[in-house]
Backbone as a ProteinNet text record, in pm:
[ID]
protein_1_A
[PRIMARY]
LTGGDMVKTVTRDQATWNDLPWKFEAGTPNVAGGVAAAEAVRFLSSIGMDTVWKHEQELVTYALPRLKSIPGLTVLGPDDRLGIFSFTMQGIHSHDLASFLDERGIAIRGGHHCAQPLLTSLRLADCARASVGLYTTTDDLDRFIAALSEAQQILA
[TERTIARY]
-2165.2	-2071.6	-2053.5	-2043.3	-2022.5	-1898.1	-1859.5	-1745.5	-1783.6	-1692.7	-1717.9	-1817.5	-1862.3	-1961.2	-1908.1	-1779.4	-1719.8	-1772.1	-1799.5	-1830.2	-1973.6	-2047.4	-2182.7	-2174.9	-2097.7	-2083.9	-1942.2	-1901.3	-1771.4	-1792.7	-1738.2	-1737.5	-1592.2	-1572.6	-1436.5	-1378.7	-1464.9	-1418	-1418.9	-1499.2	-1507.4	-1565.8	-1549	-1611.4	-1696.3	-1811	-1897.3	-1893.5	-1842.7	-1830.3	-1966.3	-1980.4	-2103	-2113.8	-2229.7	-2251	-2180.5	-2168.3	-2114.9	-2213.4	-2175.4	-2037.8	-1983.6	-2064.5	-2027.5	-1904.3	-1878.9	-1764	-1631.2	-1635.4	-1514.1	-1506.3	-1596.5	-1600.9	-1538.1	-1405.6	-1334.2	-1327.7	-1349.7	-1332.5	-1438.8	-1416.6	-1509.9	-1493.9	-1604.1	-1593.6	-1520.3	-1444.8	-1367.3	-1457.7	-1543.4	-1639.3	-1565.7	-1464.5	-1389.8	-1325.2	-1273.3	-1213.7	-1315.5	-1435.2	-1541.9	-1583.7	-1594.9	-1630.9	-1520.5	-1395.1	-1282.5	-1277.3	-1301.7	-1301.4	-1411	-1528.1	-1638.2	-1602.1	-1538.6	-1497.9	-1389.9	-1298.1	-1194.4	-1256.6	-1356.7	-1426.3	-1495.8	-1561.1	-1626.5	-1524.3	-1411.4	-1306.7	-1254.3	-1218.8	-1166.5	-1271.6	-1395.5	-1503.8	-1521.6	-1501.9	-1517.2	-1407.7	-1290.6	-1180	-1196.1	-1238.7	-1253.7	-1135.4	-1163.7	-1056.9	-975.7	-1035.3	-958.1	-850.3	-883.7	-787.1	-675.2	-712.3	-613.4	-520	-575.8	-496.8	-401.4	-450.9	-368.1	-250.6	-277.9	-171.8	-66.8	-113.3	-21.1	66.3	7.3	83.9	183.8	148.2	243.3	363.3	338.4	447.4	535	473.8	550.6	641.1	584.5	661.1	775.9	753.6	856	965.3	925.8	1020.2	1104.2	1044.5	1111.5	1247	1258.9	1391.4	1491.2	1443.2	1531.9	1583	1495.9	1540.1	1643	1614.8	1704.7	1839.9	1849.1	1975.9	2071.1	2023.9	2108.6	2196.7	2329.3	2419.2	2392	2384.5	2364.5	2220.3	2127.6	1986.1	1919.5	1849	1775.4	1627.5	1547.8	1402.5	1349.6	1270.2	1212.7	1078.7	1050.4	920.6	921.1	806.9	795.9	782.4	805.2	786	638.3	553.4	408.4	361.3	335.2	312.4	218.6	174.6	105.4	211.2	171.8	264.3	342.6	390.6	469.1	601.9	710.2	843.6	913.9	939	1023.8	1161.5	1264.9	1398.9	1504.2	1623.2	1738.7	1847.9	1936.2	2054.2	2175.6	2263	2380.3	2459.3	2483.5	2564	2490.5	2359.2	2282.5	2162.5	2152.6	2035.3	1915.6	1799.8	1679.9	1643.5	1672.3	1643	1733.8	1860.5	1952.1	1907.1	1864.3	1816.4	1691.3	1599.7	1476.8	1509.2	1604.2	1644.4	1709.7	1796	1863.7	1761.7	1665.7	1564.2	1471.2	1440.8	1355	1416.1	1547.6	1616.7	1602.3	1564.9	1546.4	1398.3	1311.3	1167.8	1101.7	1163.3	1109.2	1076.4	953	907.9	903	976.2	967.2	958.5	942.8	945.9	1067.1	1123.3	1233.8	1204.6	1255.8	1238.4	1191.5	1111	1061.9	915.6	847.6	710.3	613.6	635.8	552.2	550.2	658	667.1	796.1	828.1	951.2	962.9	855.9	871.4	909	850	884.4	1029.4	1070.2	1208.1	1306.2	1271.8	1357.3	1371.6	1261.8	1268.9	1350.5	1357	1438.7	1581.9	1609.3	1738.9	1774.5	1674.5	1692.4	1652.4	1722.8	1686.7	1588.7	1595.1	1511.5	1505.7	1417.5	1412.9	1347	1360.6	1295.3	1169.9	1072.2	947.9	901.3	876.9	824.1	699.4	612	490.6	457.7	382.2	332.9	181.3	122.9	-22.5	-69	-193.3	-256.9	-185.6	-133.3	-69.6	77.3	135.5	277	298.8	408.3	442.7	576	606.5	737.3	848.5	820.8	920.2	951.7	848.8	870.8	961.8	935.2	1016.3	1159.7	1178.4	1313.9	1390.8	1324.6	1388.4	1423.9	1332.2	1353.6	1473.1	1478.3	1587.5	1720.5	1721.9	1844.9	1891.3	1798	1833.3	1885.1	1828.8	1879.7	2022.4	2048.8	2184.6	2281.5	2237	2319.4	2344.9	2242.3	2257.6	2357.8	2352.7	2444.8	2589.1	2612.5	2747.9	2795	2703.5	2742.2	2739.4	2636.6	2615.4	2675.2	2691.7	2737.1	2885.9
4407.7	4351.6	4448.3	4393.1	4474.7	4427.1	4503	4464.5	4356.7	4330.6	4227.9	4274.2	4183.5	4213	4178.3	4199.8	4161.5	4243.7	4369.2	4462.4	4511.8	4510.3	4567.6	4719.3	4769.8	4914.8	4948.5	5070.3	5121.1	5261.6	5287.9	5422.9	5459.7	5580.3	5622	5538.1	5475.2	5403.6	5251.8	5198.9	5052.2	5005.1	4876.2	4809.9	4696.6	4675.5	4563.3	4463.6	4344.1	4240.4	4182.6	4140.5	4079.5	3936.7	3876.4	3737.8	3643.7	3517.7	3414.5	3388.8	3357.6	3346	3476.8	3582.7	3707.4	3773.6	3754.8	3823.3	3769.3	3657.8	3603.9	3633.2	3714.8	3747.1	3883.8	3886.8	4013.2	4047.9	4174.3	4221	4172.3	4202.2	4164.3	4016.1	3944.2	3801.6	3779.8	3671.9	3639.1	3568.2	3646.5	3590.8	3527	3594.7	3539.5	3407	3398.4	3273.1	3161.7	3194.2	3094.4	3044.7	3136.3	3098.3	3011.5	3050.1	2972.6	2833.6	2825.1	2694.6	2604.8	2661.3	2582.2	2531.7	2616	2574	2466.8	2478.5	2376.1	2241.5	2243.1	2119	2060.1	2144.7	2095.5	2034.2	2101.2	2052.9	1917.1	1907.4	1780.2	1670.3	1705.3	1606.4	1555.1	1641.8	1598.6	1499.9	1513.8	1421.7	1294.1	1312.2	1199.9	1192.6	1189.7	1188.9	1059.8	949.6	826.1	843.9	914.7	942.3	1032.2	1134.2	1225.1	1147.3	1064	984	891.1	823.2	729.4	802.8	918	996.7	1038.9	1087.5	1132.1	1016.8	901.2	785.9	736.9	745.6	711.2	805.3	932.8	1029.7	1004.4	968.6	935.5	815.7	712.8	592.5	625.6	717.4	760.2	841.7	935.2	1031.5	975.7	896.8	857.5	791	688.5	628.4	724.2	813.2	910.2	1012.1	1056.8	1147.7	1080.1	957.4	885.3	854.2	860.7	830.5	950.2	1066.8	1186.6	1186.2	1187.9	1187.3	1306.3	1280.1	1385.6	1427.4	1372.7	1406.5	1301	1346.3	1256.9	1290.4	1194.6	1211.6	1180.4	1269.3	1251.1	1180	1091	1024.8	891.2	824.4	689.2	691.4	575.7	563.7	568.3	517.7	521.1	661.4	743.7	886	947.8	1066.6	1152.3	1212.9	1300.4	1360.1	1477.1	1464	1568.5	1507.6	1575.3	1527.3	1632.2	1600.4	1684.3	1620	1703.8	1647.2	1748.8	1698.2	1782.2	1745.9	1841.2	1815.7	1857.6	1763.1	1785.7	1906.6	2000	2116.9	2228.7	2214.7	2318.2	2357.8	2485.1	2532.1	2531.1	2499.5	2487.6	2618.5	2732.5	2860.3	2881.5	2842	2852.2	2760.1	2640	2545.7	2599.1	2655.8	2710.8	2823.1	2908.9	3017.7	2962.8	2864.3	2801.3	2741.4	2668	2605.3	2709.4	2815	2921.3	2983.7	3000.2	3054.8	2963.6	2840	2742.7	2712.7	2797.1	2783.3	2671.2	2631.1	2522.8	2579.7	2562.2	2618.9	2510.5	2534.2	2451	2545.7	2491	2570.9	2528.9	2624	2596.7	2658.1	2597.4	2652.6	2548.4	2594.1	2500.8	2465.2	2528.3	2493.2	2490	2580.9	2588.6	2455.6	2381.6	2250.6	2240.7	2348.4	2350.2	2234.2	2197.9	2084.3	1954.1	1930.1	1809.8	1815.4	1928.1	1939.2	1927.4	1984.5	1970.7	1824.2	1750.7	1608.3	1529.1	1577.4	1512.7	1567	1660.7	1727.2	1801.4	1869.8	1948.2	2092.7	2185.9	2327.4	2367	2296	2330.4	2210.8	2219.8	2119.8	2183.5	2117.4	2161	2077.1	2133.5	2059.3	2085.9	1977.6	1984.9	1898.6	1930.3	1849.9	1828.7	1723.1	1692.8	1697.1	1712.7	1717.1	1673.3	1697.1	1655.3	1710.6	1830.3	1900.6	1863.1	1788.1	1752.2	1634.9	1641.8	1533.7	1470.8	1356.4	1295.3	1382.3	1455.6	1549.8	1658.1	1706.6	1804	1744.2	1620.3	1554.6	1533.9	1500.4	1484.7	1616.4	1728.2	1860.4	1890.8	1857.2	1878.3	1797.1	1669.9	1582.1	1632.2	1670.3	1721.6	1849.4	1936.4	2061.6	2034.3	1935.2	1898.4	1845.6	1764.3	1712.4	1826.6	1921.7	2038.9	2120.2	2138.3	2212.3	2142.7	2012.3	1936.9	1961.7	1968.5	1990.7	2134.3	2229.3	2370.6	2426	2392.8	2458	2384.1	2254	2176.1	2192.7
-2313	-2217.7	-2102.2	-1987.1	-1867.7	-1795.9	-1696.3	-1614.5	-1515.6	-1424.8	-1324.2	-1220.5	-1141.1	-1036.9	-898.7	-875.5	-748.5	-631	-657.4	-549.8	-563.7	-450.3	-451	-446.3	-349.5	-334.2	-291	-325.6	-283.6	-230.6	-113.8	-58.6	-32.4	20	53.4	166.1	245.1	363.3	350.3	259.7	253.1	120.6	98.3	-16.3	38.1	-21.3	15.9	-98.7	-68.2	-170.5	-205	-326.5	-374.2	-321	-342.1	-301.9	-399.7	-356.8	-446.5	-559.1	-676.1	-725.6	-780.2	-780.2	-847	-788	-659.2	-601.6	-655.2	-726.5	-787.8	-937.8	-989	-1132	-1155.8	-1162.4	-1183.1	-1330.9	-1363.1	-1499.6	-1595.4	-1720.3	-1825.8	-1856.5	-1867.5	-1899.4	-2032.5	-2039.8	-2159.5	-2260.1	-2325.3	-2421	-2538.5	-2590.9	-2704.8	-2666.9	-2545.4	-2499.2	-2489.6	-2443.6	-2435.6	-2572.3	-2667.6	-2804.6	-2865	-2843.6	-2896.9	-2833.9	-2704.1	-2637.1	-2693	-2716.3	-2773.3	-2912.5	-2992.2	-3127	-3119.8	-3024.6	-3007.7	-2971.8	-2885.2	-2848.9	-2971.3	-3050.8	-3173.5	-3269.5	-3286.2	-3376.1	-3330.3	-3202.3	-3150.2	-3155.5	-3130.1	-3137.6	-3279.9	-3378.1	-3517.6	-3557.6	-3498.3	-3525.9	-3444.3	-3320.4	-3228.5	-3133.5	-3006	-2906.6	-2911.9	-2955.4	-2971.5	-3078.4	-3184.3	-3290.9	-3239.6	-3163.6	-3106.1	-3014.2	-2926.6	-2832.4	-2908	-3009.2	-3085.6	-3150.7	-3211.4	-3275.7	-3173	-3059.4	-2955.2	-2906.7	-2885.9	-2838.1	-2943.6	-3070.6	-3177	-3173.6	-3148.1	-3139.3	-3017	-2905.2	-2784.7	-2813.1	-2874.3	-2907.4	-3002.7	-3093.2	-3188.3	-3118.2	-3033	-2976	-2862.1	-2776.2	-2652.1	-2674.9	-2758.3	-2776.5	-2841.3	-2924.8	-2989.2	-2887.5	-2799.3	-2693.2	-2603.6	-2564.8	-2473.9	-2536.8	-2668.4	-2735.4	-2738.2	-2698.5	-2700	-2575.5	-2593.6	-2477.7	-2385.9	-2256.5	-2157.8	-2137.1	-2215.7	-2199.9	-2112.7	-2011	-1921.8	-1930.1	-1973.3	-1976.7	-1837.5	-1783.2	-1650	-1662	-1569.5	-1566.7	-1638.4	-1632.9	-1689.6	-1842.1	-1902	-2046.9	-2084	-1997.5	-2019	-1982.4	-2083.1	-2057.5	-2159.2	-2126.7	-2222.8	-2314.7	-2402	-2496.8	-2441.2	-2318.9	-2254.2	-2211.8	-2248.3	-2214.7	-2130.1	-2005.3	-1921.7	-1923.2	-1936	-1948.8	-1906.8	-1880.5	-1852.6	-1952.5	-1975.2	-2057.5	-1976.2	-1953.6	-1870.2	-1919.8	-1827.9	-1859.7	-1931	-1950.1	-2020.2	-1934.5	-1900.6	-1827.2	-1922.2	-1868.4	-1951.9	-2021.8	-1959.8	-2025.3	-2146.8	-2132.4	-2246	-2359	-2322.9	-2423	-2492.4	-2415.3	-2473.4	-2571.8	-2537.3	-2627.8	-2754.1	-2736.8	-2850.3	-2946.9	-2893.2	-2977.7	-3040.3	-2965	-3017.5	-3142.8	-3142.5	-3259.8	-3381.3	-3357.9	-3465.7	-3490.6	-3435.1	-3458.4	-3380.6	-3270.1	-3187.7	-3050.2	-3006.8	-2879.2	-2772.4	-2664.2	-2544	-2425.5	-2307.3	-2184.6	-2103.6	-2033.4	-1943	-1808.4	-1702.7	-1569	-1471.2	-1374.1	-1271.4	-1291.1	-1384.8	-1424.1	-1305.5	-1209.3	-1088.3	-1013.2	-1022.6	-956.7	-875.4	-802.6	-725.5	-627.5	-553.5	-460.6	-532.6	-648.3	-724.2	-770.2	-826.9	-873.2	-757.6	-642.8	-525.4	-486.9	-488.6	-453	-554.7	-678.5	-781.5	-783.2	-692.2	-682.3	-811.5	-865	-986.4	-960.5	-1022.6	-1012.5	-1122.1	-1234	-1348.4	-1442	-1538.8	-1645.8	-1767.2	-1878.4	-2001.6	-2020.2	-2091.3	-2115.7	-2258.2	-2329.8	-2466	-2472.4	-2565.8	-2578.7	-2725.3	-2749.6	-2883.5	-2879.9	-2996.2	-3004.5	-3141.3	-3165.7	-3289.9	-3413	-3401.8	-3512.5	-3530.1	-3438.1	-3442.3	-3537.3	-3612.7	-3705.3	-3665.1	-3723.1	-3697.6	-3756.5	-3863.4	-3916.5	-3813.5	-3743.7	-3636.1	-3529.3	-3493.1	-3390.2	-3437.8	-3563.2	-3616.8	-3608.8	-3641.4	-3629.5	-3484.8	-3394.3	-3250.9	-3202.2	-3236.4	-3193.2	-3249.6	-3376.2	-3437.5	-3367.3	-3333.2	-3265	-3124.2	-3055.9	-2923.7	-2933.6	-3033.3	-3053.7	-3082.8	-3162.8	-3192.7	-3065.6	-2985.4	-2859.4	-2768.6	-2763.2	-2677.7	-2722.3	-2851.5	-2903.2	-2879.8	-2891.3	-2884.2	-2742	-2665.3	-2535.5	-2416.4	-2427.4	-2309.5	-2286.5
[MASK]
++++++++++++++++++++++++++++++++++++++++++++++++++++++++++++++++++++++++++++++++++++++++++++++++++++++++++++++++++++++++++++++++++++++++++++++++++++++++++++

């Protein structure tokens, strides 16, 4: 393994950049990441993406009405969605919610998610984001929903 090839030569006075595409190859290539990505593709292919999609949509159908039933929780976006839920909880900052859920073994993201213009247009400073995937179960979602209800009672 070698380092990147961004620079042809370096002197005390200047650097000469390499030609494309090498000048954009900083550092040592992520060989382990490439191997892991290839294995992930093999794994998903063995299951079948139609199966993955069906499972995800079943989880969305299961979760959405339960999320919407929590007082003060607003799900952002349409009902027809991928397995990603962006939401706000009245009176609770998303970072506080993320910390609260983390203490209960539930991982979500809080903040602006590099989407400040979108949040500004929605008149929001932040939101929480949770996602489901192949490994997610309805039991996981039940724990998540229960923890959100608990957060609403304690933090709001």
